C-alpha positions as CSV (number, residue, x, y, z in Angstrom):
1,X,-18.8,-59.7,-26.7
2,X,-19.2,-60.2,-23.0
3,X,-22.4,-58.3,-22.2
4,X,-22.0,-58.3,-18.7
5,X,-18.5,-56.6,-18.9
6,X,-20.4,-54.3,-21.5
7,X,-22.8,-53.4,-19.2
8,X,-20.1,-52.7,-16.4
9,X,-18.6,-50.3,-18.6
10,X,-22.0,-48.7,-19.2
11,X,-22.6,-48.2,-15.8
12,X,-19.4,-47.4,-14.3
13,X,-16.8,-46.2,-16.7
14,X,-16.0,-42.2,-16.2
15,X,-15.8,-41.7,-20.0
16,X,-18.1,-39.5,-21.4
17,X,-20.1,-37.7,-18.5
18,X,-21.5,-34.6,-18.1
19,X,-25.1,-33.4,-19.0
20,X,-26.4,-35.2,-15.7
21,X,-24.3,-38.5,-16.4
22,X,-23.3,-39.5,-13.3
23,X,-21.1,-43.1,-13.3
24,X,-22.1,-45.7,-10.6
25,X,-19.3,-45.2,-7.9
26,X,-17.8,-49.0,-6.6
27,X,-19.6,-48.9,-3.3
28,X,-23.0,-47.7,-5.3
29,X,-22.3,-50.8,-7.8
30,X,-22.0,-53.2,-5.1
31,X,-24.9,-52.2,-3.7
32,X,-26.8,-52.4,-7.3
33,X,-25.6,-55.7,-8.3
34,X,-26.7,-57.0,-5.0
35,X,-30.0,-55.9,-5.7
36,X,-29.9,-57.4,-9.1
37,X,-29.1,-60.7,-7.4
38,X,-32.0,-60.5,-5.2
39,X,-34.0,-60.3,-8.6
40,X,-32.1,-63.3,-10.3
41,X,-31.0,-60.7,-13.0
42,X,-27.7,-59.9,-14.7
43,X,-25.9,-56.7,-15.2
44,X,-27.1,-57.5,-19.3
45,X,-30.5,-58.2,-18.3
46,X,-31.0,-54.5,-17.4
47,X,-29.5,-52.5,-20.4
48,X,-33.1,-52.3,-22.5
49,X,-35.0,-51.7,-19.8
50,X,-37.3,-48.4,-19.7
51,X,-37.6,-46.0,-16.9
52,X,-40.9,-47.5,-15.8
53,X,-38.8,-51.1,-15.8
54,X,-36.6,-50.1,-13.4
55,X,-38.9,-48.1,-10.9
56,X,-41.6,-51.2,-11.2
57,X,-39.3,-54.4,-12.0
58,X,-36.0,-53.3,-9.5
59,X,-38.5,-50.9,-7.3
60,X,-35.9,-48.1,-7.4
61,X,-36.7,-44.3,-6.9
62,X,-37.1,-42.3,-9.8
63,X,-34.2,-40.0,-9.7
64,X,-31.6,-43.2,-9.6
65,X,-33.5,-44.7,-12.6
66,X,-33.1,-41.8,-14.8
67,X,-29.8,-41.5,-13.8
68,X,-29.3,-45.1,-15.2
69,X,-30.9,-44.6,-18.3
70,X,-29.0,-41.6,-19.1
71,X,-26.1,-43.8,-18.7
72,X,-27.4,-46.1,-21.2
73,X,-28.0,-43.3,-23.5
74,X,-24.0,-42.7,-23.7
75,X,-23.6,-46.2,-24.8
76,X,-22.7,-45.0,-28.2
77,X,-20.4,-42.3,-27.8
78,X,-18.6,-44.3,-25.0
79,X,-18.2,-47.1,-27.1
80,X,-16.8,-44.5,-29.2
81,X,-14.5,-43.2,-27.0
82,X,-13.1,-47.0,-25.9
83,X,-12.1,-47.6,-29.6
84,X,-10.4,-44.2,-29.3
85,X,-8.2,-45.6,-26.4
86,X,-7.7,-48.9,-27.6
87,X,-6.1,-47.5,-30.6
88,X,-3.6,-45.7,-28.5
89,X,-2.8,-49.2,-26.5
90,X,-5.5,-48.5,-23.5
91,X,-7.7,-51.3,-22.7
92,X,-10.3,-51.9,-20.1
93,X,-11.0,-55.0,-17.9
94,X,-14.1,-55.5,-15.6
95,X,-15.0,-57.7,-13.1
96,X,-16.8,-59.7,-15.6
97,X,-14.0,-60.6,-17.9
98,X,-12.0,-64.0,-16.9
99,X,-8.9,-61.5,-17.5
100,X,-9.7,-59.4,-14.3
101,X,-6.8,-59.7,-11.6
102,X,-7.5,-63.0,-9.9
103,X,-5.3,-62.2,-6.8
104,X,-7.3,-59.0,-6.3
105,X,-10.5,-60.8,-6.3
106,X,-9.3,-63.5,-4.1
107,X,-7.7,-61.2,-1.8
108,X,-10.3,-58.2,-1.8
109,X,-13.6,-59.6,-2.8
110,X,-16.1,-57.2,-2.9
111,X,-13.4,-53.9,-2.4
112,X,-12.1,-54.4,-5.9
113,X,-13.0,-52.1,-8.3
114,X,-15.5,-53.0,-10.9
115,X,-13.1,-52.2,-13.6
116,X,-10.0,-51.3,-14.4
117,X,-7.9,-49.4,-17.9
118,X,-4.8,-50.9,-18.3
119,X,-1.8,-51.0,-20.8
120,X,0.0,-53.8,-21.2
121,X,0.1,-57.6,-21.0
122,X,-2.8,-58.9,-18.2
123,X,-0.5,-62.3,-18.2
124,X,1.9,-60.5,-15.9
125,X,-0.9,-60.5,-13.3
126,X,-0.3,-64.5,-12.9
127,X,3.6,-63.6,-11.7
128,X,4.4,-63.9,-7.6
129,X,5.7,-59.9,-7.4
130,X,6.8,-58.3,-4.5
131,X,5.5,-54.5,-3.7
132,X,7.3,-51.7,-3.0
133,X,6.2,-48.8,-1.3
134,X,7.5,-45.5,0.4
135,X,7.6,-42.0,0.1
136,X,7.7,-39.6,-2.8
137,X,10.8,-37.9,-1.0
138,X,13.8,-40.2,-1.2
139,X,17.7,-39.9,-0.4
140,X,20.8,-41.5,-1.8
141,X,20.1,-44.2,1.0
142,X,16.6,-44.6,0.4
143,X,17.4,-45.4,-3.5
144,X,20.2,-47.4,-2.6
145,X,18.3,-49.9,-0.7
146,X,15.5,-50.1,-2.6
147,X,17.6,-51.4,-5.7
148,X,19.8,-53.9,-3.2
149,X,16.4,-55.2,-2.1
150,X,14.6,-55.4,-5.5
151,X,17.6,-56.9,-6.6
152,X,17.6,-60.0,-3.9
153,X,13.6,-60.6,-4.7
154,X,14.3,-60.4,-8.4
155,X,17.2,-63.4,-7.7
156,X,14.0,-65.5,-5.7
157,X,12.2,-65.0,-8.9
158,X,9.7,-62.4,-7.6
159,X,8.6,-59.3,-9.8
160,X,7.5,-56.0,-9.0
161,X,4.7,-54.2,-7.8
162,X,4.5,-50.5,-7.4
163,X,1.8,-47.4,-7.4
164,X,3.6,-45.8,-10.1
165,X,4.6,-42.7,-8.5
166,X,7.6,-40.6,-7.9
167,X,10.2,-41.5,-5.5
168,X,10.4,-45.3,-4.1
169,X,7.9,-46.2,-6.8
170,X,10.4,-45.4,-9.6
171,X,12.6,-46.4,-8.1
172,X,11.7,-50.0,-7.7
173,X,10.0,-49.8,-10.9
174,X,13.2,-48.7,-12.9
175,X,15.4,-51.4,-11.3
176,X,12.9,-54.1,-11.7
177,X,12.7,-53.5,-15.5
178,X,16.2,-52.9,-15.6
179,X,16.6,-56.6,-14.1
180,X,14.2,-57.9,-16.6
181,X,11.4,-58.5,-13.8
182,X,7.5,-58.2,-15.1
183,X,6.4,-54.9,-13.0
184,X,2.9,-54.4,-12.5
185,X,2.2,-50.2,-11.5
186,X,-1.3,-49.1,-10.3
187,X,-1.5,-45.8,-11.3
188,X,-3.3,-43.1,-9.2
189,X,-3.5,-40.7,-12.3
190,X,-3.3,-40.4,-15.6
191,X,-2.0,-43.5,-17.6
192,X,-2.2,-41.8,-20.8
193,X,1.0,-39.1,-19.4
194,X,2.8,-42.3,-18.8
195,X,2.2,-43.4,-22.3
196,X,3.9,-40.5,-23.5
197,X,7.3,-41.8,-22.0
198,X,9.1,-43.9,-24.7
199,X,10.8,-46.1,-22.3
200,X,7.3,-46.8,-20.9
201,X,6.2,-47.4,-24.1
202,X,9.0,-50.1,-25.2
203,X,8.7,-52.1,-21.9
204,X,4.8,-52.1,-22.0
205,X,5.1,-53.1,-25.6
206,X,7.8,-55.9,-24.7
207,X,5.6,-57.4,-22.4
208,X,7.5,-56.4,-19.0
209,X,5.1,-53.5,-17.8
210,X,1.4,-53.4,-16.8
211,X,0.1,-50.3,-16.1
212,X,-3.4,-50.6,-13.9
213,X,-5.8,-47.5,-12.9
214,X,-9.5,-46.8,-11.9
215,X,-10.0,-43.5,-13.2
216,X,-10.0,-43.1,-16.7
217,X,-6.9,-42.3,-18.5
218,X,-6.3,-38.7,-18.9
219,X,-7.5,-38.1,-15.3
220,X,-5.3,-35.9,-13.0
221,X,-4.1,-36.6,-9.7
222,X,-6.3,-37.1,-6.6
223,X,-5.4,-37.8,-3.1
224,X,-8.3,-40.4,-2.5
225,X,-7.8,-42.6,-5.5
226,X,-3.7,-42.5,-4.4
227,X,-5.1,-43.9,-1.3
228,X,-7.3,-46.4,-2.1
229,X,-4.9,-47.6,-4.9
230,X,-2.2,-48.5,-1.9
231,X,-4.2,-51.9,-1.1
232,X,-4.4,-53.3,-5.1
233,X,-0.4,-52.9,-4.6
234,X,-0.8,-55.3,-1.4
235,X,-3.3,-57.6,-2.5
236,X,-1.7,-57.9,-5.7
237,X,1.7,-58.8,-3.8
238,X,3.0,-62.1,-2.1
239,X,4.6,-59.6,0.2
240,X,5.4,-56.0,0.1
241,X,8.7,-53.9,1.6
242,X,7.6,-50.6,3.3
243,X,11.1,-48.6,2.7
244,X,10.2,-45.2,3.9
245,X,7.2,-43.9,5.9
246,X,6.4,-41.2,7.8
247,X,4.8,-41.6,11.4
248,X,0.7,-41.5,11.3
249,X,0.5,-39.1,8.1
250,X,0.8,-40.1,4.4
251,X,-0.3,-42.4,2.0
252,X,2.3,-45.1,2.7
253,X,1.4,-44.9,6.7
254,X,-2.3,-45.5,5.7
255,X,-1.8,-48.3,3.3
256,X,0.9,-50.1,5.7
257,X,-1.5,-50.0,8.7
258,X,-4.8,-51.0,6.9
259,X,-2.3,-54.1,4.9
260,X,-1.6,-55.0,8.9
261,X,-4.9,-54.8,10.0
262,X,-6.6,-56.5,7.1
263,X,-3.4,-59.0,6.6
264,X,-3.6,-58.9,2.8
265,X,0.1,-59.8,2.3
266,X,3.2,-60.4,4.7
267,X,4.5,-56.9,5.6
268,X,8.1,-56.2,5.5
269,X,9.7,-52.5,6.7
270,X,12.8,-51.4,6.3
271,X,14.4,-51.1,10.2
272,X,15.9,-48.1,9.8
273,X,16.1,-46.1,13.1
274,X,15.4,-42.5,11.2
275,X,12.1,-42.9,10.3
276,X,9.8,-43.2,13.0
277,X,6.9,-44.6,10.8
278,X,9.0,-47.4,9.9
279,X,9.8,-48.1,13.7
280,X,6.3,-47.9,14.8
281,X,5.0,-50.2,11.8
282,X,7.6,-52.9,13.3
283,X,6.0,-52.4,16.4
284,X,2.9,-53.2,14.9
285,X,4.2,-56.4,13.9
286,X,5.6,-55.9,10.1
287,X,8.8,-58.1,9.8
288,X,11.9,-55.9,10.3
289,X,14.4,-56.1,7.2
290,X,17.9,-54.8,6.9
291,X,20.1,-54.8,3.5
292,X,21.4,-58.1,4.4
293,X,17.8,-59.5,3.9
294,X,18.1,-62.3,1.6
295,X,14.7,-61.5,0.0
296,X,12.8,-65.2,0.6
297,X,9.2,-63.5,1.0
298,X,8.0,-67.0,2.6
299,X,10.9,-67.8,4.6
300,X,9.6,-65.1,7.1
301,X,5.8,-65.0,6.8
302,X,5.5,-65.1,10.6
303,X,2.0,-66.7,11.9
304,X,0.5,-63.3,13.0
305,X,1.7,-61.9,9.4
306,X,-0.1,-64.1,7.6
307,X,-2.7,-62.9,4.8
308,X,-6.1,-63.7,7.0
309,X,-8.3,-65.7,4.4
310,X,-10.5,-63.6,2.9
311,X,-14.2,-63.7,4.6
312,X,-16.4,-65.5,2.8
313,X,-18.3,-62.7,-0.1
314,X,-20.7,-63.1,-3.1
315,X,-17.7,-63.0,-5.4
316,X,-20.5,-62.6,-8.0
317,X,-21.5,-59.0,-7.1
318,X,-19.2,-57.3,-9.1
319,X,-18.8,-60.6,-11.4
320,X,-22.1,-60.1,-13.2
321,X,-23.2,-64.2,-12.4
322,X,-26.4,-64.9,-11.4
323,X,-25.8,-66.8,-8.0
324,X,-26.1,-70.7,-8.2
């Protein structure tokens, strides 16, 4: 058993909450692991700590120490709940696991979440994929353009990364699966609801579709989570296609401009005069494409659009490994 992975689940999972049990959010976990590393400790080292150990050894205040004790005390019920989900095909991968999305680690560093709930084959994360993002509201032209571009990138051997939402996400996911591509979807809400769909289950069991989410498997929609997961789409992709974006508003715009600032991957944008957001993204150095694009992601990598080298980070902050 990976005890550091187990510790991350105990301290960060949002299962079995209530009664004063409040899991550590990603930013809190990052700060806490900095403290642990400063003491040359791993997450698993503190699972048997008493309240006094937390206060005296880690020198944290009583309310935070009590919060950690409550999280540890729910270990048995958490293990039972995780077992239930595992029987339904949903597992957890943490920063301490070798199967955790490596591309995300390399690209996002400590912006990566401590854990993902997932259904499917994590080996799909090793595939080179193109991301597809856009509005939840699409017309026939949007859908037609998306299908044609997915087909062209598929011919180049690329899979598909989406956010699993309505609109462009659903169109690109469905087309990728139809063409036999590997498809990865970072969900912002209920993973379990997706697994009630027979076609989805068949694709997951067939090793063609991987679903991942930072929220518990039965969680409802949360706008903040939806915004945050956009960075995972870009970071997992060798290039991302923006099909349709509003101007200065919405999740697609926020994710696209964030990627242009950070350079997580090459960003392409449909050169469509109807969409003011698209026009502005192109002005900001997104690479314009039309339906005639040949789907070659790497040939269009302009110097200003190359993903920036990740800033040096203590990759062990979330991985649960002692500094060397």
